[in-house]
Structures are given as C-alpha cells and as structure tokens.
C-alpha positions as CSV (number, residue, x, y, z in Angstrom):
1,M,27.6,-77.0,-37.4
2,K,25.4,-78.0,-34.5
3,T,25.4,-77.0,-30.9
4,V,26.1,-79.2,-28.0
5,R,22.4,-79.1,-27.0
6,A,21.3,-80.1,-30.5
7,L,23.7,-82.9,-30.7
8,R,22.7,-84.2,-27.3
9,Q,19.0,-83.9,-28.0
10,E,19.4,-85.8,-31.4
11,R,20.6,-88.7,-29.4
12,G,17.9,-88.5,-26.8
13,W,20.4,-87.9,-24.0
14,T,19.9,-85.8,-20.9
15,Q,22.5,-83.4,-19.7
16,F,23.3,-86.0,-17.0
17,D,23.9,-88.6,-19.7
18,L,26.3,-86.3,-21.6
19,A,28.1,-85.3,-18.4
20,L,28.7,-89.0,-17.6
21,A,30.0,-89.6,-21.2
22,V,32.4,-86.7,-21.1
23,G,33.4,-87.0,-17.4
24,V,32.1,-83.6,-16.2
25,Q,29.4,-82.5,-13.8
26,P,25.8,-82.0,-15.2
27,Q,26.0,-78.4,-14.2
28,T,29.0,-78.0,-16.6
29,V,26.9,-79.2,-19.5
30,Y,24.2,-76.7,-18.6
31,L,26.8,-73.9,-18.5
32,W,28.1,-74.9,-22.0
33,E,24.6,-75.1,-23.4
34,S,23.6,-71.7,-22.0
35,G,26.8,-70.1,-23.3
36,R,28.0,-69.1,-19.8
37,R,31.1,-71.3,-20.1
38,Q,33.1,-72.9,-22.9
39,P,34.6,-76.4,-22.8
40,Q,38.3,-76.8,-22.2
41,V,40.3,-78.2,-25.0
42,S,40.4,-81.7,-23.5
43,Q,36.6,-81.6,-23.0
44,M,36.1,-80.5,-26.6
45,R,38.1,-83.5,-27.7
46,K,36.0,-85.7,-25.6
47,L,32.8,-84.1,-26.9
48,G,34.0,-84.8,-30.5
49,Q,34.7,-88.5,-29.6
50,V,31.3,-88.9,-27.9
51,F,29.4,-87.4,-30.8
52,G,31.6,-89.0,-33.5
53,L,32.6,-85.6,-34.9
54,C,35.7,-83.4,-35.3
55,S,35.6,-81.0,-32.3
56,D,35.8,-78.2,-34.8
57,E,32.3,-79.2,-36.1
58,I,30.7,-78.4,-32.7
59,D,29.2,-74.9,-32.5
60,L,29.8,-73.5,-29.0
61,A,27.4,-70.5,-29.3
62,P,24.0,-71.1,-27.6
63,A,21.1,-71.7,-30.0
64,G,20.0,-68.5,-31.7
65,E,23.0,-66.5,-30.7
66,S,26.4,-65.7,-32.2
67,Y,29.8,-64.9,-30.8
68,H,29.2,-61.2,-31.6
69,S,26.3,-60.8,-29.1
70,A,26.1,-57.7,-26.9
71,P,28.3,-57.9,-23.7
72,H,26.5,-58.6,-20.5
73,H,26.4,-55.8,-17.9
74,A,25.9,-57.1,-14.4
75,R,25.4,-53.7,-12.9
76,A,22.5,-51.4,-13.6
77,E,23.4,-48.1,-15.2
78,R,23.4,-45.1,-12.8
79,R,23.5,-41.5,-13.4
80,S,26.5,-39.5,-12.3
81,G,26.3,-38.8,-8.6
82,E,23.5,-41.3,-8.0
83,I,24.2,-43.5,-4.9
84,A,24.1,-47.3,-5.4
85,P,21.4,-49.2,-3.5
86,G,22.7,-50.5,-0.2
87,R,25.6,-47.9,-0.1
88,D,26.0,-44.6,1.7
89,D,27.2,-41.4,0.1
90,R,30.9,-42.6,0.6
91,G,30.2,-45.9,-1.1
92,R,30.3,-48.0,2.0
93,A,27.8,-50.8,2.5
94,V,24.8,-50.0,4.7
95,F,23.0,-52.8,6.5
96,R,19.6,-52.1,7.9
97,V,17.7,-54.5,10.1
98,A,13.9,-54.2,9.8
99,D,12.1,-53.5,13.1
100,E,10.0,-56.7,12.7
101,A,13.2,-58.7,12.4
102,R,14.7,-57.5,15.7
103,P,14.1,-59.9,18.6
104,T,12.1,-58.5,21.5
105,H,13.0,-59.5,25.0
106,E,10.5,-59.1,27.7
107,V,11.9,-58.7,31.2
108,S,9.6,-60.0,34.0
C-alpha cells in the first residue's frame, strides 16, 4: 500500500494537480498528506479512479506513521493549581496592553 503523497509524487504531480483531478482544494490534499484529515468516501473513490487503484489500496497514514500513533495534546500539561497563561486565578481571560502600545495624546 502506498500513501497519497507517494502516489502523487510517482506521477510527478503537485498537490495542486491532484486537487484539480479529485475536485478539492489544494489545502485539502495537504491535510490528507499530513494526516490531519482523511478523505471522505466519495473523495476516496475519486482518488482510486485518479490513481487507477482500488481505494482500499491507498494508505491514509502519513509516511512513517501508523494509525496507532500517540494522541495529540493541544494544551500543555500543568500542575494542579497552576494558573494557565493569560488567565486570572478564577480562569477568566486577562488582557494586558503594553505601555509602549498605548497611544499618547499631547494636549497643546
């Protein structure tokens, strides 16, 4: 089984070329290849047609990874009771304006 990226590169196509062939945005191809998104069923069928394969023969895991990779954690680990950056002790957002950023108005 080969990944979308490997199949695309074998043919010398750019992500834009593949996006046109499948009928999606180039960003969508990037997201598939990076493993951030998976193609919908209709898109998988179209990928199979474009590459001349059964869609089951296309590996959706990014190169060098498997489906059993560690889960992504968007938030940093904090100790119990530690206040998150940009929050006060009640968990409310705190906005600070730097003194340099404040406009100065001179009255003459």
